[in-house]
C-alpha positions in Angstrom: 107.6 61.2 141.0 105.9 63.7 143.3 102.9 65.6 142.1 104.6 69.0 142.7 107.7 69.8 140.7 111.1 69.8 142.4 112.0 73.1 140.8 110.4 75.8 138.8 112.4 78.2 136.6 111.7 80.7 133.9 112.8 79.8 130.4 112.4 82.3 127.5 109.8 84.1 129.7 107.7 81.0 130.5 107.5 78.8 133.6 109.3 75.4 133.4 108.6 72.8 136.1 111.3 70.2 136.6 111.3 66.7 138.2 114.5 64.7 138.7 115.3 61.1 139.7 117.2 59.9 142.8 120.5 60.6 141.0 119.6 64.2 140.5 119.1 63.8 136.7 116.2 65.7 135.2 113.6 63.2 133.9 110.6 65.5 133.2 110.3 69.1 132.1 107.0 70.8 131.7 106.7 74.2 130.1 103.6 76.3 130.4 103.1 78.7 127.5 100.8 81.1 129.1 98.2 82.9 127.0 98.8 80.8 123.9 96.1 79.0 121.8 96.5 75.3 120.9 99.5 74.8 118.7 103.2 74.5 118.5 105.1 77.5 120.0 107.8 79.0 117.8 110.6 81.3 118.7 114.4 81.6 118.6 116.4 78.7 120.1 119.3 79.1 122.5 121.6 79.5 119.4 119.4 82.4 118.2 118.3 80.3 115.2 114.7 80.1 114.3 113.1 76.7 113.7 109.8 77.0 111.8 107.6 79.7 110.3 104.3 80.8 111.9 101.2 79.4 110.3 98.2 77.3 111.2 98.9 75.8 114.6 102.5 77.1 114.5 102.3 80.1 116.8 105.0 82.8 117.4 105.4 82.6 121.2 109.1 83.6 121.7 110.0 80.1 122.7 110.8 77.1 120.4 109.2 73.9 121.8 110.9 71.8 119.1 114.3 73.1 120.2 113.6 72.5 123.9 112.4 69.0 123.3 115.4 68.1 121.2 117.7 69.8 123.8 116.1 67.7 126.6 117.0 64.5 124.7 120.6 65.7 124.0 120.0 66.2 120.3 120.9 69.8 119.8 124.6 69.5 120.1 124.8 66.7 117.5 122.7 68.4 114.9 124.8 69.4 111.9 123.8 71.0 108.6 124.5 68.9 105.5 127.4 70.0 103.4 126.4 72.1 100.5 126.1 70.3 97.2 129.2 70.7 94.9 128.8 73.4 92.3 128.9 72.4 88.6 132.5 73.8 88.4 133.6 71.6 91.2 132.1 68.4 89.8 134.5 66.2 87.7 133.7 66.0 84.1 132.5 62.5 83.4 131.4 61.3 80.0 129.8 58.0 79.5 131.8 55.7 77.3 130.0 53.3 75.0 131.3 49.7 75.2 130.9 47.3 72.3 128.7 44.3 73.0 129.5 40.9 71.6 126.9 39.9 69.0 126.1 36.6 70.9 125.4 38.5 74.2 123.3 41.3 72.7 119.7 41.1 73.7 116.9 41.3 71.1 114.6 44.2 71.8 111.3 43.3 73.3 108.4 43.7 70.8 106.2 46.7 71.5 102.8 45.8 72.9 99.9 45.9 70.5 97.9 49.1 70.7 94.7 48.6 72.6 91.4 49.9 71.1 91.2 53.6 71.7 89.3 54.3 75.0 89.1 57.5 76.9 91.4 57.3 79.9 89.7 56.9 83.3 89.6 60.2 85.1 92.4 60.6 87.6 91.4 61.0 91.2 90.8 64.6 92.1 93.6 65.8 94.4 91.4 68.3 96.1 89.0 65.5 97.0 91.9 63.5 98.5 93.1 66.6 100.5 89.5 67.0 101.7 89.4 63.4 102.9 92.6 63.9 104.9 91.3 67.2 106.4 88.1 65.3 107.5 90.1 62.6 109.2 92.2 65.2 111.1 89.1 67.1 112.1 87.4 63.9 113.3 90.5 63.0 115.4 90.8 66.4 116.9 87.1 66.5 117.7 87.2 63.0 119.3 90.2 64.1 121.4 88.2 67.1 122.6 90.6 69.6 121.0 88.1 70.9 118.5 84.4 71.4 118.4 
């Protein structure tokens, strides 16, 4: 592909560079979200539906990057919402029916394990400590990639 785009358009107020192959099919789209910090741009999609809520690294920008990525790969027209779960009134009333078991096929219950001497349970792993470890891994990765100082 050439270094310069074959076309530049404006999409949701932002420049979009486009490259296509010898058949005229778009093979690369590059959106430039001007004036935005590092993160995922959020905004309404072409169907006026919002995908995502603003938060850490999820930035309101008036354009939905997730929607445009899915659209590029042809996934937006196939997306369907799952059917709502049936309400209690719609569910058929099913009651379990006990079936008699022949005496010769009935299993003997397993004996209960003997009680171990009473010991204080080992302390469970602190969930905050685990979250901190994950945060440290992410911070190190972003720093190594030059995205964070």
